[in-house]
C-alpha positions as CSV (number, residue, x, y, z in Angstrom):
1,X,-69.6,95.3,197.1
2,X,-67.4,92.1,197.8
3,X,-65.3,90.9,194.8
4,X,-63.1,87.9,194.4
5,X,-59.5,88.9,193.6
6,X,-56.9,86.6,192.0
7,X,-53.6,88.0,193.3
8,X,-50.5,87.2,191.3
9,X,-46.9,88.5,191.0
10,X,-43.6,87.8,189.6
11,X,-43.1,85.1,192.2
12,X,-45.7,83.3,194.6
13,X,-46.5,84.9,197.9
14,X,-44.1,82.9,200.1
15,X,-41.0,83.3,202.0
16,X,-38.4,84.6,201.9
17,X,-40.2,88.0,202.3
18,X,-37.3,89.9,200.9
19,X,-38.9,91.9,198.0
20,X,-41.3,94.9,197.7
21,X,-43.6,93.1,195.4
22,X,-44.4,90.1,197.7
23,X,-44.7,92.3,200.9
24,X,-46.8,94.8,199.1
25,X,-49.2,92.0,197.9
26,X,-49.3,90.3,201.3
27,X,-50.2,93.4,203.1
28,X,-53.1,94.2,200.8
29,X,-54.4,90.5,201.1
30,X,-54.1,90.8,204.9
31,X,-55.7,94.1,205.3
32,X,-58.5,94.2,202.8
33,X,-61.4,92.9,204.9
34,X,-64.0,93.6,202.3
35,X,-62.9,91.4,199.4
36,X,-61.9,87.8,199.0
37,X,-58.6,86.7,197.6
38,X,-57.0,83.8,195.6
39,X,-53.3,83.6,196.2
40,X,-50.4,81.4,195.0
41,X,-48.1,80.3,197.7
42,X,-45.8,77.3,198.6
43,X,-46.9,74.1,200.2
44,X,-45.2,74.7,203.4
45,X,-45.7,78.5,203.8
46,X,-46.5,79.1,207.4
47,X,-48.0,82.6,207.2
48,X,-51.5,82.6,208.6
49,X,-54.2,83.1,205.9
50,X,-57.5,84.6,206.9
51,X,-60.6,82.6,206.0
52,X,-61.5,84.9,203.3
53,X,-58.2,83.8,201.4
54,X,-57.8,80.8,199.3
55,X,-54.4,79.5,199.1
56,X,-53.3,77.6,196.1
57,X,-50.2,75.8,197.4
58,X,-47.4,74.6,195.0
59,X,-44.4,72.4,195.5
60,X,-42.4,74.3,192.8
61,X,-41.9,77.8,194.3
62,X,-38.8,79.8,193.4
63,X,-37.7,83.1,195.0
64,X,-36.6,84.6,191.8
65,X,-38.8,85.6,188.8
66,X,-37.3,83.3,186.2
67,X,-39.0,82.4,182.9
68,X,-39.9,79.0,184.5
69,X,-41.5,80.7,187.4
70,X,-43.5,83.2,185.0
71,X,-44.8,80.2,183.1
72,X,-46.0,78.6,186.4
73,X,-47.7,81.8,187.2
74,X,-49.6,81.9,184.1
75,X,-50.6,78.3,184.6
76,X,-51.9,79.4,188.0
77,X,-53.8,82.3,186.6
78,X,-55.5,80.2,183.7
79,X,-56.5,77.5,186.1
80,X,-58.1,79.7,188.8
81,X,-59.2,82.9,186.9
82,X,-62.7,81.5,186.4
83,X,-63.4,81.9,190.1
84,X,-62.2,85.5,190.1
85,X,-63.9,88.9,189.2
86,X,-60.4,90.5,188.8
87,X,-56.8,89.9,188.4
88,X,-54.5,92.0,190.5
89,X,-50.8,91.6,189.5
90,X,-48.1,93.1,191.9
91,X,-44.8,92.9,190.0
92,X,-42.1,95.5,189.4
93,X,-40.8,96.2,185.8
94,X,-37.1,95.5,186.1
95,X,-36.5,93.5,182.9
96,X,-39.5,93.9,180.6
97,X,-40.4,91.0,178.3
98,X,-42.1,91.6,174.8
99,X,-44.4,88.7,175.4
100,X,-45.9,89.2,179.0
101,X,-48.0,92.2,178.2
102,X,-49.7,90.9,175.1
103,X,-50.2,87.6,176.8
104,X,-51.9,89.1,179.8
105,X,-54.0,91.3,177.6
106,X,-55.1,88.0,175.7
107,X,-55.9,86.3,178.8
108,X,-58.0,89.2,179.9
109,X,-59.9,89.3,176.6
110,X,-60.5,85.5,176.8
111,X,-61.6,85.3,180.3
112,X,-63.4,88.8,180.3
113,X,-61.7,89.6,183.5
114,X,-60.1,93.1,184.2
115,X,-56.6,93.5,185.3
116,X,-55.1,95.8,188.0
117,X,-51.2,96.0,187.7
118,X,-49.3,97.4,190.7
119,X,-45.7,98.3,190.0
120,X,-43.7,99.1,193.2
121,X,-40.7,99.7,191.0
122,X,-40.0,100.6,187.3
123,X,-36.5,101.6,187.6
124,X,-34.6,102.9,184.5
125,X,-35.9,100.4,182.0
126,X,-37.4,101.8,178.6
127,X,-41.1,102.1,178.7
128,X,-43.2,100.4,176.0
129,X,-46.9,100.6,175.9
130,X,-47.3,97.0,175.1
131,X,-45.8,96.0,178.5
132,X,-48.7,97.4,180.4
133,X,-51.9,95.3,180.2
134,X,-53.7,96.6,183.2
135,X,-57.1,98.2,183.0
136,X,-55.7,100.2,185.8
137,X,-51.9,100.6,186.6
138,X,-50.9,101.6,190.1
139,X,-47.5,103.1,190.9
140,X,-46.0,104.5,194.2
141,X,-44.4,107.7,192.9
142,X,-45.6,110.7,191.0
143,X,-42.5,110.6,188.8
144,X,-43.4,107.1,187.5
145,X,-47.1,108.1,187.1
146,X,-46.1,110.9,184.8
147,X,-43.6,108.9,183.0
148,X,-46.2,106.2,182.2
149,X,-48.8,108.7,181.2
150,X,-46.3,110.3,178.8
151,X,-45.9,107.1,177.1
152,X,-49.5,106.6,176.5
153,X,-50.4,104.2,179.4
154,X,-54.0,104.8,180.3
155,X,-55.5,104.9,183.8
156,X,-52.5,105.3,185.9
157,X,-52.9,105.8,189.6
158,X,-50.4,106.8,192.4
159,X,-51.0,105.1,195.7
160,X,-48.4,105.2,198.5
161,X,-47.0,101.8,199.5
162,X,-48.7,100.5,202.6
163,X,-46.6,100.1,205.9
164,X,-47.8,98.0,208.8
165,X,-46.5,100.5,211.5
166,X,-47.7,98.5,214.3
167,X,-45.7,95.5,213.3
168,X,-42.5,97.6,212.4
169,X,-40.7,96.6,215.7
170,X,-37.6,94.7,216.6
171,X,-38.3,90.8,216.8
172,X,-37.7,91.0,220.5
173,X,-37.3,93.6,223.3
174,X,-33.7,94.9,223.6
175,X,-32.7,93.7,220.2
176,X,-31.6,97.0,219.0
177,X,-29.3,97.6,222.1
178,X,-28.0,94.1,221.8
179,X,-27.1,94.7,218.1
180,X,-25.5,98.0,218.8
181,X,-23.4,96.4,221.5
182,X,-22.4,93.4,219.4
183,X,-21.5,95.6,216.3
184,X,-19.7,98.5,218.6
185,X,-21.8,101.2,217.1
186,X,-21.4,103.7,219.8
187,X,-23.7,106.8,220.1
188,X,-23.9,107.7,216.4
189,X,-24.1,105.1,213.6
190,X,-24.9,105.7,209.9
191,X,-26.9,103.0,208.0
192,X,-26.3,102.5,204.3
193,X,-28.6,99.7,202.9
194,X,-27.9,98.9,199.2
195,X,-27.0,96.2,196.7
196,X,-23.3,95.8,195.7
197,X,-22.7,97.5,192.4
198,X,-21.1,100.5,190.6
199,X,-24.2,102.6,190.8
200,X,-25.2,101.6,194.4
201,X,-23.4,104.6,196.1
202,X,-21.6,102.5,198.5
203,X,-18.1,103.7,197.2
204,X,-19.2,107.3,197.4
205,X,-20.7,106.7,200.9
206,X,-17.4,105.3,202.2
207,X,-15.6,108.4,200.7
208,X,-18.1,110.8,202.3
209,X,-17.8,109.1,205.7
210,X,-13.9,109.4,205.6
211,X,-14.4,113.0,205.1
212,X,-16.2,113.4,208.4
213,X,-12.8,113.5,210.1
214,X,-12.7,117.4,209.4
215,X,-16.0,118.0,211.2
216,X,-16.4,118.4,214.9
217,X,-19.2,116.3,216.6
218,X,-18.6,113.3,214.5
219,X,-15.9,111.6,216.4
220,X,-16.6,108.0,217.1
221,X,-19.3,107.5,214.3
222,X,-19.6,104.2,212.8
223,X,-20.7,103.4,209.2
224,X,-22.9,100.2,208.8
225,X,-23.1,98.9,205.2
226,X,-26.1,96.4,205.0
227,X,-25.1,95.0,201.5
228,X,-27.0,92.5,199.6
229,X,-25.6,90.9,196.4
230,X,-27.1,90.4,193.0
231,X,-27.4,86.7,191.7
232,X,-24.4,87.2,189.4
233,X,-22.1,88.6,192.3
234,X,-20.0,86.8,194.9
235,X,-20.7,88.6,198.0
236,X,-17.3,87.9,199.6
237,X,-15.5,89.3,196.7
238,X,-17.6,92.4,196.8
239,X,-17.2,92.7,200.6
240,X,-13.4,92.6,200.2
241,X,-13.4,95.5,197.6
242,X,-15.4,97.7,200.1
243,X,-13.0,96.7,203.0
244,X,-10.1,97.4,200.9
245,X,-11.4,101.0,200.0
246,X,-12.1,101.6,203.7
247,X,-8.5,100.5,204.7
248,X,-7.2,102.8,202.0
249,X,-9.1,105.8,203.5
250,X,-8.1,104.8,207.0
251,X,-11.5,104.1,208.4
252,X,-11.6,100.3,208.4
253,X,-12.0,100.3,212.2
254,X,-15.2,102.3,211.9
255,X,-16.9,100.4,209.1
256,X,-19.2,97.4,209.7
257,X,-20.3,95.3,206.6
258,X,-23.4,93.1,206.9
259,X,-25.1,90.7,204.6
260,X,-28.7,89.8,204.8
261,X,-30.3,91.4,207.8
262,X,-32.9,89.3,209.5
263,X,-34.1,92.0,211.8
264,X,-34.0,95.3,209.9
265,X,-36.2,97.3,212.2
266,X,-33.6,96.4,215.0
267,X,-30.8,97.6,212.9
268,X,-32.6,100.8,211.8
269,X,-33.2,101.6,215.4
270,X,-29.6,100.9,216.4
271,X,-28.5,103.6,214.0
272,X,-29.0,107.3,214.2
273,X,-29.3,108.1,210.4
274,X,-30.1,106.1,207.3
275,X,-28.6,107.1,203.9
276,X,-29.3,105.9,200.3
277,X,-28.0,107.9,197.4
278,X,-27.7,105.4,194.5
279,X,-27.1,106.3,190.9
280,X,-29.8,103.7,190.1
281,X,-32.4,102.0,192.3
282,X,-31.9,98.6,190.6
283,X,-34.3,96.2,192.3
284,X,-35.5,98.6,195.1
285,X,-39.0,100.2,195.1
286,X,-39.3,103.8,193.7
287,X,-39.9,104.8,197.3
288,X,-37.3,102.3,199.0
289,X,-39.1,100.5,201.7
290,X,-36.0,100.8,204.0
291,X,-36.3,104.6,203.8
292,X,-39.9,104.7,204.6
293,X,-39.3,102.2,207.6
294,X,-36.5,104.4,208.8
295,X,-38.9,107.5,208.9
296,X,-41.5,105.6,210.6
297,X,-39.1,104.4,213.3
298,X,-38.0,107.9,213.9
299,X,-34.8,108.3,212.1
300,X,-33.9,111.0,209.6
301,X,-32.7,110.1,206.2
302,X,-30.4,111.4,203.4
303,X,-31.4,110.3,199.9
304,X,-30.5,111.1,196.3
305,X,-32.0,114.2,194.7
306,X,-33.3,112.5,191.6
307,X,-36.8,111.2,191.2
308,X,-38.3,109.0,192.2
309,X,-36.2,108.3,195.4
310,X,-36.3,112.1,196.2
311,X,-40.1,111.6,196.8
312,X,-39.4,109.1,199.7
313,X,-38.7,112.1,201.9
314,X,-42.5,112.7,201.8
315,X,-42.0,116.4,202.0
316,X,-39.6,116.2,205.0
317,X,-37.7,113.9,207.2
318,X,-34.2,114.6,206.0
319,X,-32.0,115.9,203.1
320,X,-31.3,115.3,199.5
321,X,-28.0,115.4,197.9
322,X,-26.9,114.7,194.4
323,X,-25.5,111.3,193.4
324,X,-21.7,111.4,193.3
325,X,-21.4,114.6,195.2
326,X,-19.2,113.3,198.1
327,X,-18.5,116.7,199.7
328,X,-22.3,117.4,199.8
329,X,-23.0,114.0,201.4
330,X,-20.2,114.6,203.9
331,X,-21.7,118.0,204.8
332,X,-25.2,116.6,205.2
333,X,-23.9,113.7,207.4
334,X,-21.9,116.1,209.6
335,X,-24.9,118.4,210.1
336,X,-27.2,115.5,211.3
337,X,-24.5,113.6,213.4
338,X,-23.5,116.8,215.2
339,X,-27.0,118.0,216.0
340,X,-29.3,115.5,218.0
341,X,-32.2,118.1,218.1
342,X,-32.1,118.5,214.4
343,X,-32.3,114.8,214.1
344,X,-35.3,114.5,216.3
345,X,-37.0,117.4,214.5
346,X,-36.6,115.9,211.1
347,X,-37.5,112.4,212.2
348,X,-40.7,113.6,213.8
349,X,-41.8,115.2,210.5
350,X,-40.9,112.1,208.5
351,X,-42.7,109.8,210.9
352,X,-45.9,111.9,210.8
353,X,-45.8,111.9,206.9
354,X,-45.4,108.1,206.9
355,X,-48.2,107.6,209.4
356,X,-50.5,109.5,207.2
357,X,-49.7,108.6,203.7
358,X,-48.6,105.0,204.0
359,X,-51.3,104.0,206.6
360,X,-52.7,100.6,205.5
361,X,-56.3,101.5,206.0
362,X,-55.9,104.4,203.6
363,X,-54.1,102.5,201.0
364,X,-56.7,99.6,201.0
365,X,-59.5,102.0,200.8
366,X,-57.9,103.5,197.6
367,X,-57.5,99.9,196.1
368,X,-61.0,99.1,197.0
369,X,-62.1,102.0,194.9
370,X,-59.9,101.1,192.0
371,X,-61.1,97.5,192.1
372,X,-64.8,98.9,192.0
373,X,-64.1,101.2,189.3
374,X,-62.3,98.7,186.9
375,X,-64.9,96.0,187.5
376,X,-67.8,98.4,186.7
377,X,-65.9,99.7,183.6
378,X,-65.3,96.1,182.4
379,X,-69.0,95.3,183.0
380,X,-70.1,98.4,181.1
381,X,-68.0,97.4,178.2
382,X,-69.3,93.9,178.1
383,X,-72.9,95.3,178.0
384,X,-72.0,97.6,175.3
385,X,-70.5,94.8,173.4
386,X,-73.6,92.5,173.7
387,X,-75.6,95.5,172.4
388,X,-73.4,96.0,169.5
389,X,-73.5,92.2,168.6
390,X,-77.3,92.4,168.8
391,X,-77.3,95.3,166.4
392,X,-75.1,93.4,164.0
393,X,-72.1,95.6,164.5
394,X,-69.8,92.6,164.6
């Protein structure tokens, strides 16, 4: 059955497409051919909307989930919810607020519209039942599903994030080779994509890379740090800190530091291995998109051994090492860099797992079932309430 879904998030669906929440929502809207959607976007957003999508365009669209942006989001929901059968919120829980959950629940009761809440990331924030207003809550990792259920959140489903494999290509032919030449990456480059910060794992990654000098088969390897800054950080200051550490370890000539990367598929493809071993995921998805994309592009990965990021291996595709264990990270890197056949074997297993579990058709089908289930349950409750009122129950 077709339904009309009001899609909402911490920010509108508009460029820059630099966050898991917006990309997750956009893929669902594009790929669900059964249902109709209402989305909030910017006045000049160029991405092509299918005819089954109604775009509510606004002049005031921010890229960060500020309090002002949240209030605008509530206004969008209140204004357009009458035309929808269901509200689907795609918003990670990085800084929970005591008023958002109750406000959403009040909205749902007032409008008599059910809510599906997808959380690509929960991070290490404390869990409070009041923050979860969804009639169904969808997460991407088994670790988070169990965590929410432990804290009494009902109807929690685990669905892998969708990845548009066919669109996961460098922006132009030859982009990877050009990038490798421009950055002088050589035959073996290691990619570490992270935000600057004490728990990002960047410092430990630089130390581990310096330790490769004692291993054969790793000569000429280059470390590529794709580092993004938080709003409160000065990227140039953070970059200087990393370069100073690399200089002290004698590897500054083999370290490349990049900021925002326009063509991430090209950079992943230009490298041989992707590594992400953070102490905290911060704003990254429970299963970081860059790790899943690396597996999809045929690159083995090394990730932390703590859930939820450990689940990003999808049962294969690379190694796990403990955060802070520099020696273990060095050994894992040396093993992969010195053995091309091992890299190919691990990469093939990881790619197969991503193709199966993150297939957009499979993910969309799962969401269609959740929509049907939630709408039917809400309708049944409404009929039951009408019967109780007729019987004088309230």
